[in-house]
N, C-alpha and C positions, 0 to 999 in steps of 0.2 A: 136457091139463093136468097129468097127474100126474108126466110127466118134467120140468116146469118145478119142481114141488117138490123132487125129489130134486137138480136141479142148484143150487136154491137152498141147501139144507141141506149139499152138497157145498162149494159157495163159502163157506159160513160157517167150516165145519170147517177149510179151506184157509186161511182168514183168521187164525184162531187159532194156527195151527201154528207161525208164527214166535214168537209168544210163550211158547210151550212150549220151543223150542230154545234161546231166550235165557236162560231159567231154568237149565237143564242147563249153558250155558256159564258163566254165572255163577258156579255151584257148583264147576266144575272149576277155574276161575280162583281162586276162594277158598282152595282146597285146595292149589293149587300156589304161590300166594303165601306161605302160612303155613310152606311147607318151605324150610328153610336150603340143603341141598345140592340139585343138580339131579337127583337120581335118581328121584324122582317125575315129574319134567316129562318126564324122557327116557323113562320107563315109558310114560307117557300118550300119547307122540308115536308111540312104537313101537306101540301099542296102535290108534291112529288109522289108521297107515299099513297095519297088518294088515287092518283092517275095512274098508279103502278097496279093498283087492285083490278081495274077492268079487264085488261087482257089476260089476267090469269082467271078471271070469273069466266070469260068467253071461251078461253082454251078448256077450262075444265068442263063447262058446259057442253061444249061439243063432243068432248071426250066421253061424258056420261051417255050422250045420246048416240055415239057410235057404238059403245059398249052394249047399250040396251038392244039396238037394232041387231047388232052381230049375235046375241044371245037368244033373240026372238027368231032369228033364221036358222040357229042350230037346233032349238026346240022344235020347228016344223019339219026339220029335215029328219 
């Protein structure tokens, strides 16, 4: 019974998550639309690319670690 309560709370929190992200996107959009030159837009795009790199590096590192561990276990068996 307790597990159902935790799942429902998680479901509600995840349900409101898109609303929070849309608010942030609207703020960035408003700032970029007020800028006459493209320097701010280019800087924000560079920042987005920079932040996108880290999840891929973490998942790639984790994948390599798991692959090596599985390879070691197969070798021992």
